ROMI-103658 format. One record per residue: z, x, y of N, C-alpha, C in turn; residue in one letter; residue number from 1. Coordinates in steps of 0.001 Angstrom, whole numbers, plus 500000, padded with zeros to 6 digits. Example, Ala and Ser with C-alpha at 12.3 -4.5 7.8 and 13.67 -1.06 7.14 Angstrom:
# ROMI-103658
> nzz|nxx|nyy|cazz|caxx|cayy|czz|cxx|cyy|residu|num
> 507800|513190|494310|507800|512300|495500|507800|513200|496700|A|1
> 507080|512850|497750|507140|513670|498940|507870|512900|500030|S|2
END
This chain:
# ROMI-103658
> nzz|nxx|nyy|cazz|caxx|cayy|czz|cxx|cyy|residu|num
> 551921|167895|628523|552577|168764|627583|551579|169841|627148|X|1
> 552071|171025|627030|551219|172156|626704|551680|172758|625383|X|2
> 551421|172067|624303|551879|172488|622983|551078|173685|622482|X|3
> 551714|174482|621610|551046|175645|621029|549769|175265|620300|X|4
> 549765|174115|619648|548591|173675|618900|547388|173402|619791|X|5
> 547629|173187|621070|546536|172892|621993|546065|174119|622761|X|6
> 546684|175273|622511|546275|176522|623150|545470|177326|622148|X|7
> 544264|177680|622518|543381|178364|621584|543037|179757|622075|X|8
> 542911|180664|621111|542445|182016|621363|541237|182250|620462|X|9
> 540553|183353|620686|539407|183667|619838|539846|183795|618383|X|10
> 540996|184430|618160|541495|184590|616788|541819|183246|616143|X|11
> 542373|182335|616925|542712|181021|616380|541441|180257|615997|X|12
> 540413|180349|616842|539144|179709|616498|538535|180347|615263|X|13
> 538575|181681|615191|538046|182373|614009|538750|181893|612744|X|14
> 540075|181752|612819|540854|181303|611669|540482|179879|611269|X|15
> 540373|179009|612239|540027|177611|611935|538609|177483|611394|X|16
> 537679|178264|611931|536302|178242|611437|536265|178751|610004|X|17
> 537030|179792|609713|537091|180331|608349|537629|179277|607378|X|18
> 538698|178581|607788|539261|177533|606922|538269|176394|606719|X|19
> 537519|176039|607755|536508|174993|607613|535398|175432|606669|X|20
> 535007|176711|606750|534016|177232|605802|534508|177096|604367|X|21
> 535794|177373|604150|536377|177239|602810|536357|175781|602356|X|22
> 536696|174863|603261|536663|173438|602925|535239|172980|602620|X|23
> 534297|173442|603414|532902|173066|603199|532443|173538|601827|X|24
> 532788|174776|601475|532415|175308|600158|533043|174483|599038|X|25
> 534296|174105|599212|534989|173294|598209|534316|171930|598049|X|26
> 534003|171280|599161|533354|169969|599093|531965|170071|598475|X|27
> 531255|171154|598780|529932|171349|598185|530046|171503|596663|X|28
> 531049|172248|596205|531270|172407|594767|531587|171059|594121|X|29
> 532432|170275|594790|532795|168968|594250|531589|168036|594207|X|30
> 530740|168099|595232|529530|167275|595224|528616|167668|594069|X|31
> 528481|168970|593846|527666|169442|592721|528228|168959|591392|X|32
> 529550|169001|591262|530160|168581|589997|530121|167063|589828|X|33
> 529990|166326|590931|529898|164861|590842|528658|164456|590052|X|34
> 527623|165233|590174|526396|164916|589457|526558|165142|587954|X|35
> 527502|165984|587569|527681|166342|586166|528805|165566|585490|X|36
> 529756|165073|586256|530930|164404|585684|531022|162957|586157|X|37
> 531679|162176|585378|531958|160797|585782|533379|160667|586336|X|38
> 534306|161494|585853|535697|161401|586318|535882|162276|587551|X|39
> 536201|161646|588668|536419|162366|589921|537396|161574|590773|X|40
> 538053|162279|591681|539042|161633|592541|538396|160888|593703|X|41
> 537355|161479|594264|536671|160862|595398|535231|160538|595009|X|42
> 534704|159492|595620|533311|159144|595352|532404|160153|596051|X|43
> 531169|160167|595643|530191|161072|596251|530057|160794|597747|X|44
> 530112|159535|598131|529998|159161|599541|531206|159666|600336|X|45
> 532394|159556|599732|533602|160049|600409|533541|161566|600589|X|46
> 533088|162258|599566|532949|163711|599667|531925|164084|600725|X|47
> 530808|163366|600758|529774|163643|601752|530316|163405|603157|X|48
> 531106|162353|603340|531697|162070|604642|532641|163204|605058|X|49
> 533507|163643|604134|534430|164735|604445|533665|166016|604776|X|50
> 532599|166266|604050|531767|167442|604302|531152|167364|605699|X|51
> 530633|166205|606063|530032|166022|607390|531061|166199|608499|X|52
> 532265|165689|608286|533335|165836|609277|533669|167316|609470|X|53
> 533782|168055|608367|534082|169486|608450|532978|170242|609177|X|54
> 531738|169933|608866|530616|170614|609522|530590|170308|611016|X|55
> 530870|169063|611377|530904|168671|612785|532024|169407|613519|X|56
> 533200|169438|612910|534349|170119|613505|534063|171618|613642|X|57
> 533451|172212|612624|533122|173634|612670|532180|173914|613833|X|58
> 531161|173083|614001|530227|173258|615110|530928|173162|616456|X|59
> 531840|172212|616577|532592|172037|617825|533453|173269|618103|X|60
> 534157|173771|617072|535001|174956|617237|534168|176187|617577|X|61
> 532991|176317|616964|532138|177457|617282|531675|177399|618738|X|62
> 531383|176204|619221|530996|176041|620621|532154|176407|621541|X|63
> 533358|175903|621238|534537|176231|622038|534794|177737|622026|X|64
> 534657|178343|620838|534922|179770|620700|533925|180579|621533|X|65
> 532659|180206|621470|531639|180916|622248|531883|180779|623746|X|66
> 532282|179589|624177|532595|179367|625583|533775|180220|626007|X|67
> 534808|180254|625192|535990|181058|625497|535638|182538|625544|X|68
> 534791|182968|624628|534383|184379|624581|533592|184748|625848|X|69
> 532699|183873|626266|531897|184123|627475|532805|184196|628708|X|70
> 533751|183275|628774|534673|183267|629929|535551|184498|629932|X|71
> 535999|184947|628768|536862|186127|628734|536081|187378|629108|X|72
> 534785|187437|628788|533955|188566|629188|533780|188564|630701|X|73
> 533602|187382|631299|533432|187271|632748|534687|187724|633483|X|74
> 535863|187418|632944|537121|187805|633590|537355|189298|633500|X|75
> 536824|189949|632500|537026|191396|632321|536235|192208|633335|X|76
> 535150|191646|633835|534262|192395|634753|534814|192489|636132|X|77
END
């Protein structure tokens, strides 16, 4: 099956990387506030895990995006 969600373009990678950057910033803010507050929805460890997952996914998407960009440049020549 060739679903739309499995087809990526440079713009789609850019969008997903941007959203991951936003999530990373949000998790970083929450981690900072964890040190100041006792009432929180997620534990510091859970936030750190989510942050690590986002960073890992962002790195993977950046690698895919760079590969796609290199291949598209090769096809243009």
